[in-house]
N, C-alpha and C positions, 0 to 999 in steps of 0.2 A: 202742637208744634207737627207738620205736614209734612212731605216729603215724597214726590212721584217717583227719584230716583232709586237706584240697588242701594240699601243704607246698612249698616252695623253699627251694634249696639253692643256694648261690655255690659253687663250687670255684677256684683257682687253678689253671691248667695248666701243666706245667712246658716243654711243647712243642706249642706248639700244631696241630694239622694243616691242612697248605695242601688245599685242597679244592674244586672245581668249583663250578658255580652252577646253581641248578632252584628246582623252586616249585612248589606246586598249580595245578590248572588253573581254567581262569576259563569262566563260560558264553558258546558260539561267537557272535560276531557277525558283521554284515554283510561285515567286513574278512576276516573269517577262513574267507573260504567260497573253496575254490579249485578252477578247475576244474566239479566236478562236485558233490562232496563238500564239507562242512564240515572246518576242522582246528580240533580245538580246541589253543589257544595256550596255554604253560605259562609262566606268569610265576613272581620268587619275588622275593619281600619282603622285600628285605632289612634293613627297617627292623626287621623282628622279631629279630634275631639281635645278639648279646652283645657288648657292648667286647671288642679283644684282651684274648686270655690268658684270659676267663672264660666260664663254662659256669652254663646253670640250668637246673636238671631238676624237673617238676613232674607230682607222681601223687597217685595216692588212699591210698597206704599205703607208706612209708620206714622203714627199719634201717639203723644202721648201726653195724657190728663193730669195735672195739678203733680208731675212724678212718683203719682203714686200706679197709675193703670197704663200701661203701654198696650197697642192693637197694631196689631201687624195686617195685612192682607196683601194675596199677590203671590203666591209662590213662599210660601215662607220656610227659612227650615232656621232649624234651633239647635245648636250644638251647643251640651252643657260635658263634665267630663266625663262622662260615664257614656253616652246615649246622644241618639240624633231624630228627630222629629220633624218630618215634612208636614205641610197642610197649609187648607187654600187660607183659613184665618186664624191667628192664634192672640190670645190676650194675656200676656203680664201683670200679677196683682200684687202690692206693696213689695217691690225692690226683688221680684222673682221669688217671693214666699210661697205663690199658688199661679199655678199655669192652664189654662183649658185652649183649648183647640181644636177645631172642628173643620170636617169638608174633606173629604178622599185623605185621611190621617194615617201617614205609614211612619208606626216607630220604629227602631230599630239596637239593639242592644248584644254583647259578648252571649247572650243566652237565648234570645228571640227576636224574631222580626216579625210585626202586626199590621193590618190595615184595618182599618177602624174608620164609624161615621165619628165619634169621638174622643178626647185625650183629657184626664185631665188628674195634674199635677200638684203634688202638698208637699210642699221642702217640709214645714214642721211636723207634720204627721209623718214625715218620710214615706208618702204611697203614691199607688200610679193606679187608675184606673180609667179603663176603655171597652166602649161598649159594640155590640154588633160588628165582631172582630173577626179574622182570620189569619191565623197566626203559623209561622213554621219557626222549628226550631232548630238552633246552629248545630252543627256535626253530627248529624241525623237527617234518617230520611221521614222523621217523626212531623207531622202537623193537621190542621183541622180547622176548626171555626168553635168559637164560641158564645153568648150572649155576651159575658162579661168577661171580661180579665183583670185581676186584681192583683197587684204587687206593693208589697212593704217591707221592711226590714224584717217585723216579727215573723211573719208566715210564708213571704215569700212569696212564690208564685202561684195565683187561684185561676181557676177556669170553672167558667159554670155552664149549666148545659153546654157541655160539648162535647165534642166528636175528634177522635184521635183516629189516624191511622199510618204508616207508613209505606201505601200503594201512591204510584203516580198519579196525578192529576189526575181524572175522567178514566181512571181503572180501578176504582175503590173497591178492588173484591173484597175484602174484608174489612170494616171499622168496629172501632170501640166508641162508643156512646155513653155516657154517664153524666151522673146531677155535680159532680164536683173533679175536678184533676187538678191535683195540686204539687208544683214546683218545689219542695224546700230549696233552702239556702245550701249552698256544698256538697249535696247530697244528689250523685250520677239515678236515683229511679225515680222515678213519678208513681204514685199516687192515685187510684183512681175508686169512687166511693159512688156502691150502685151501678154497676157495669155490667151493658147487656153486647154481647160480641153477635158479630150480625155479619152473614156471608151473602155480598151481595145486599140484597133487602131482606132475608129470612135471618128472623135471630135465632142462635143456636144453641146458646146459654148464659146463665145470670152470673154474678158472683157481687155479693156485697162489697167486696173489696178487692184490689188487685192491684200489681206492681210491677211494674214496666221501665227499661234501661233507657237511659237518654242517648247515652253515647256508646260508642266502640270499646272502653276500658273493661277492664276485668273487675266483675261488681256479685258480691253474694246475693245470693237467690236460685230459685228453685230454675234448671232447664229444664228440656221438653224430652216427657217420657219417651218410651218407646215401649210398643205391645206386641208380641208376639204369639205365636200357637205351635207347639211341635210336640212328639208321640212322645218327649223326652219327659221336658217340665209342661207340659199343659199348655194351658194359658199361661204368659210370662208377663208381665209387667214392671217394670223398671224404671221410679223415678229419681234422676238425679237432683242431688243440691250442692251446686257452688258454693263454699267458703273464701273470700278474697282475704283469708288471714291479718297478711302483709303485701308489701311491694317485690318481696322475694320469694316467699311462701303463700300456698295453699291447697286446699283439699277438696275433696267431691267425696260426697257422701251418698250412695245411691243403694237406697230399700231395692230389694228385689222379691215379687210377690210369683210364686208359682204351684198351680194348682194341685200337680203332682207331686212335689216336693217341699214346699213350705216357704218361710219367708225368708232370702239371703241377704246380707248385710256386706256390702262391695264399699271400699275405701281405696281409696285417694290419694297421697300427699306428695306436695313439691315443691324443692329446696333449691333456689338458683343464689348463686354469692358471683362476685366479678371472676373469681378462678373455678367454679366449679359448679355442675348441676345433679340431683338428688332426687331419687325417686320412692315412696315406698308404696306397695300395694298390699292388701289385706282384704282374704276376702271370704267369708263364716256363712257357715249355714248347720247350724244345729239341728239335727234329728231331721233327718231327712228321710219323708214319710214313704217314698217310694224305694226305697229297700229294708231289708231283713235286718233288722232288730235297730233301723232307724239313727244309724252311724252319724255321729256331727263329722262336717267335712269343709274342708276349709285349703285355698293355695294362699300363696304368699310371694312375693319377688320384692327386694331390694337392690335399688341400680345404682350404681354412682362413677362418675368420673370427676376427675379436678389435675391439675394443676400447680404444683406446688412452686414452680417456677418456670423461665423458659426452655430446662431441660429434662424435669423429672417431673412426672405427671402418674399418677394412683387412677385403678379402675377397678370396680367389685362388682360384680352380678351374683347375686344367689335369690333359689329359685325354691321352692318346696309345694308339694301336694298332699290330703291324705290320703288319698286311695289311685290305683290306676284309673280307675275309670271317673275319676274327678273331669279334666279337660271333653273326654267323648259327653257325658252327661250334661256338664255346663256349661262348655263351650270356654276360650283364654281369647285375650287382645293381643297375648305373648305366644304364645304356641297353639300346632295344630292336632288333632286326632291322630295325626300320623308318626311323629313326634314319639322320640323311642325313650328319650329320658332330660331330665332339665340342667341344665349346669351349678357352676356352685364355683366359680373363680373370684380370684381374686390379685391383683400384679400391681408394680411400682416400676416404674421402667425410667430409664437415662437415656437420653438423645443429644448426639453432638455429633458433627461433622465426619468424624473417623469413627466412632463409638458408638454402638448400641447394646443397652445392658437393661432385662427386662428380667424380673423377682416374680413367679407364677404361684399360686397355690389352684390347683385342680382338681374338682372333684362332681360326681354325676351322682345324679338319682336317677335310677332306669325303673322305664314303664314298663312294666308287663315281663313277659318270662323270658328277660334277655340274660344272655351272661355279663357277669360285673363286670364291671369297667376300672380297671387301675386307675389310684387315684394318683396325681404328682403334687407331693406335699412336703415342700415344695420345689419347684425346679425353676434354676436358674438360667439364661442364653444372653451368651455374651457373642457380637459379632465387631471384629474389628478391622478394618480397612486404613492401611500405610501407604499412601507411594513411595516409590523406591525412585524411578527415573522418569520419563516422558513414557514409555512401552513397558514398564514392568512397578506392579505391585505386590506387596505382602497382605494376605487375608488371615484371619485368626478367625474360627467358629469355633463356640466352645457351649460345653452344655453340664449343669450338674442338675440330679433330678435325686427323689426319693420317691419308688413307687410303694403302694399298700393297695392291699384289694379289701374290701366287706369280708371276704368269706375267707373262713381262716385255715381251708385244704391251701388257699393259693400260693405262691411262692410273694416273696418281696425282694427288692433289691433297693442297691444304689448303685447311679450308673453317672461316671464323668465321663463323658465326650470330650475330644479337640481334635482340631483338622488345621495346620499350618497350610498355607495354599502360598504357589508364587505364581503367579497370572501374568503374562502377557498380551495385553489386548490393543490390537489395530483396528481403527473402523479409519473408512474413506466414503464418498459418494458412491462409488463404484463398487465395494464388498466390505468385508470384515475378516478377520481372524482373531482367534484367539487360542492360547497356549496355558492349561491349569497342572500344576502338577503337586500333590496333597498328599499328604500324610497322615489318614488316619487310626487315632488311638481309642480306644474304647477299655475304662475299665468298671467291673463288677465285683460288686461284694452281694452275695442272693442269702437270701436266710429263706425257714419253712422250705425245705429242697428234701427233706428225707423221701424217700423214694420213687424219688425223680432221677432224669439220665444231669443235671445241673451241676456245675461248680458252687461251690461257695466264692471263689475270687476267681477272675477273669481278664486276662489283659489280652485282650485283640487289637495287633496295629496291621494294616494294609497301604497299600501304596494305591495307588492312583491317578493316572492321565488323563488326560482331556484335550481335542486336539479340536478346533471346529471351524468351518470355516465357509464363508458366502458371496458371493457375486452378484450382482443386479444388472442388469441388460433390460434395456428400452428402447422402442422404436416410438417414432411418432404417427403413425398410422399402426392396424391392427389387421387383421384380417379378416373381420369383419365391417369396421366405418373407417374411411378415415377423421375422423372427429374425433378417433380415440387416439390414444395412445397405450399401447402395452408392456408390461414387465413381463420378462420371466425370469427368476429366482433359485438358482440350483442353492440348498447346502447339504455341506456333508459332516459327519463327526467321526472320530475313532474314538472310542474310549477303552481304555482297560483298567481292570480293577485287579490286585490278586487274590488270590483265595485264602483263606482260612475254614477249619471246621468251627461251624457254628451252632453246634446241635448245643451244647452243653450251656447255650443261653436263653432264658427265656423270653415270651413277648409279652413284653408290656405296653407300648403304644404302638405297635407296630401292623401295619395293614396291608395288603399289595396295590400299587396303584393301576386307575383302572389308564388305558391307552387310549392317545387320540395325535392328532400332530403336534402337536407339543409336544408331549408329554414323550417322544419318541427321543427326546434329546435332552430329558433327563439322568443325570448321571445316578441316578438309584431306580431299584425296582418296587422299594417299599416305602413306606411315611417310617419316621422312627430311625431309628439302628440298630436295633434286637438283629436286623438280618440284614446286613452290607453284600449283598451279591458279587459275586467274583465275575467279570466280565472280560471281553477281546471281542470286539462289536465294532461294525461300521451301518453308522444310521444314514440312508438317502434321503433324500424330500427334495421336492420342488416346487412354486408357486410363482403361478402367472396373475396378473393385475390386468385389469382394462381402466383406464383409467379418462374419465372425461375434460375438456376443457379448461375446468375448473380446478382439475386434479382431484378431482372426486370419484373414489372406489365404484363402478358399476359393477364389475363383478371381482370376485375372488376364488381361485381353486387352488386347492392343497393338496398334496398323497403324497406319503414316505411310507418307508421299512425299515427295521431292525435286520440285519444280518449277520448270524454270529459266526465268528471264526473257527470258536471251541466250546465242546457242551461247556453247559453250566454244571458248577458240583454242588452249592449249596439248595440244598432239597429242597426247600420252601419254594423256590421260584424256577425249579428247573426246567427246562423248556422240549419237549419233543418235538421240535424240529428245526433245522438251521435258518429257521428268520420267524419275522414275529407276523402280529396281527397285521395286514394292510389297511393305515388307515387315510381316510379322505374326508373334506371340504367343500362346500359351495357355499356362497355367500352372493345372491343374483337381483340388484334390483333390476327386478320385469321393465318396470315402467316407473314414474316419477311416485307411485302413489303404490304399489306390489313389490313384495319382499321377498324369498325364494333362500329358505336355507338347508343344507343336510350335512350332517355327518354318518359316516358309515365305518367300522371296524370289521376289517372280512380275514377270514381264514383262509390263507392260497391253496393248503393242503387237500383243502374239504369245496373250496370256493363257496362256502355257508357264510352268510351276516350271522355276527359273531352279539354286533351291539349296532345300530343304528334310531335316527332321528332324524323328524323331517317338517320343516314347517312353511306353510305358506300364509301369507299376510297383503293383506287388501289395509291401506293406511291413509282414509282422506283427512284426518283433522285428529283429535286429540280425544275427539269423544265418536267417531265415527272410525271403526275399523271392524274386522273377519279376522280371525284368524285360523287355519284349519290345521293339527300339529298329529303326528304319529311318530310314538319310540316303538324299538322293540329291543326286547334281550335273551338271545337263546336260551340263559341259568341266571337265574338269579337265587338265592335259597331253595335249588330245586325247584323253582317256579319259573316260566315263559311268561315274561309281559308281552302283551302284545297289546296297544292300547292306540285308538285315535280317538281325538278331540276336534272342537271346537265351541269358539268362544266368539264374540260379536256380540258392538255395543254400538247404538246406531239414535240419531234422532228421528221419531217419523214428523214427528213437524216443529215449529218454534217452541213448545211448551210439551211437549212429551218426549219422552227417553224409554228408550229399552233396554236391556241388559243379560244377558244370561249364555250360558256354558253346559256343556255336557261330554261328557268320557264315557267311550265304550270299552269293554274289555272283550276284546275279540276272539280270545283263546278261550274264555268262559262264557260265551256269547250270552252277556247282559251287561245291562246299565249300570254303572257305577256311581257317577255323581250326575246331576240336573242342577241347576241354578237359574232361575227367572226373575229379575227384578222389573217394575214398571214405574217411573215417574212423574208424575204431570209437574209444572214448575212454573210458575208466572213469578211478576216481578216482587209478589209481596206475598207469596205463600206457596207451597209446596207438599205434596204427599207421594210417599213413596210405599211400597208394596213389594215385599218380596216371598218367594215360594223358594224350597231347594230340598232336595231328599239326595241323601246319599251313607255310604255305607258307615253302619255306627262304630267299628272297630272297636268294638266293649271288648273285655278282657274276664275273662273267669276266671273262678274261685282261684284255681289253678296257674293263671298267670297268661293263659292260651289267647290268642285274640281269635276273637269271631271275622270272616271273612261273609257272612251271608245276611248278617242282620242290617237293615236299611232304618234310618232315623229321617222324619219330614216335618217340617216345618213351616208356616208360612210368618209372617209379620212385619208390620203397616208402622208409621213415621207419617207424626201429622207437622207441621212449620206455617209458625208465620213470623214470617223475615222480618228481621228490627226488631223482634222479642225474642233476642237473649238464643238464639239460632241463627247461623250464616250454612247452615248445610245445604248443597245442590246436588245436582247429577254424576260432579264427579266424587264425592263418597259414594253412592251404587258403585260408580264403574269402579273404583278402585275393590270394592269387596267382591262384585260379580268375576273382575278379572284379577281373584286373588294370585299372585306369584306372577302375574303377567312382567315379561322382560319383552326388550326386542330381540325378536328371534336372527336377528344378523349384526355382522360384526364392521362394515362396511366405513367408512368413514364419513 
């Protein structure tokens, strides 16, 4: 039978072929852009498939011979229950048991899309064979060509004399050539035999066997290694292995070989459930050959956060190291060489609309020769708020803690603090007013106090009153431009706290606060409750803002000071003058991409700057920025801090990115840290080279920290994109600008 018009035929298949999945391409969107290049996403519309066991053929011309052979010519489209085939000609034999198509053949299923010269399908053997092919994997940038592609239910997908790359067409900067590439059914990895890796047209290495990922899903296998060289570790090679143990937990095992120190093993285990996340890190270096006696060295970390229900949550953070110099010598992903202690905390919390309750256990491991820190084992806090009327509320802040110290000579204590407060809050657009009246009661039971001035039991009760007011004035134009509106915000606070001698109480968790503009309005001079300062003082501050037509802050300046009406009698906070330091802050958007921040504390009696920090930043985009900083502290641990720093990140072309930072100690006339990184990044591969020199901060045997020794290092990382790594310049940027924050607080 012949038919010259469009034709539909439905034939029952005795043994439907089980095929993978693929689809035609769609127009690239913003979400398809990865790194520098757009990635064409391939989707497969399964709605176009036929019901199980059926096939549909559409063509310009059809001929059926004795009900055994059906021949189709001209724009042939064949749709089964699992794939689609288009060709110039097609032949179906014995009621669908065999199919042969040729001439501009395109095959698509949910796994692969192939263009070829011919395709043969045998439903009895459940096999499919294509020759002279060009292929593209679904949900992946992986593509290539092969002399033949064979698909069957037993072996899966096999490509012979194949090439594979994740680079865009026409930009094949790296290619894998293999005698055979196989894609087993149900596996997310491809396997290649007799593999040659090419950069451009140059072969760089050979592997008899190679496995690579086909999707972005987490998969077990080797990750890309890192290679570096430093004066501390020597040549440093780390090879991570990722183990996808289950959908909700995994492990990364990273052997690390250091020529100066030996072989270290680093492990990371992660677990996630519907209501919790946990992570365990263990690092172990046996027989460090660079240290006297070749000691074993280790680091461990356990982190957990969980929600028991909508109100109750738990948290754990435990850390430990074998010696003071572990982080300095071997580095850490969680601590820096400037840290002086490792936290060991656990807590359980309850939160509701009016009540916050937390039970803590706080401990620390001290690094270096620093005073032992008191442990709170445990510490319970409860904050309760009860509205009594529209402008009246009751607050109760309370705490119960047991303080212990690893030193047998230091006092220990139990402390209970309760502070009931009656507050009158009143807020309007034009200003706000609040009044608070509190009774501060603290009870101590102290032990190990022989030979000290401390008392075994202390019951301290103080009264405190605080009156606060602020007014907000605004005008539609400013002194600088008619396009800007200007605000003037005067603030005033009166604070009174009664006095009681507290010399019979030890210091357990109390240190003095640093002063800034907002800190002038604190009710206390100290953290903790071991010292509560007697106050009779007035705080005055003034803030002015310039707002543009979109109500964005272009300029904010604040200045404030405390005026003491009476001399302070708590010796630990005694004031030498009748006023505090003058505190000021400025945030200024100089232009769209330029921002300036400065803050300082000025001693008005001597007109000397006690503390200051200044930042000037040019930020054109997320990877185009330059930041100049300066900080000054007149006295910190009997030393003067006077440092200037320059940080920068800038792409010098579409593919080259540089990141650097340098800090110089003006007081000591020397550089204290230098970092430089350069990265080349194309659509499908990248290389990073990083060099740095910094103070080592090593500790001597008696715990004293060195301020004269430096550590230098250089590292390199090579990345095949699409083969187990998504690293880009953003990783180098975060390392090169470690600790980076926007230097301004404009909205």
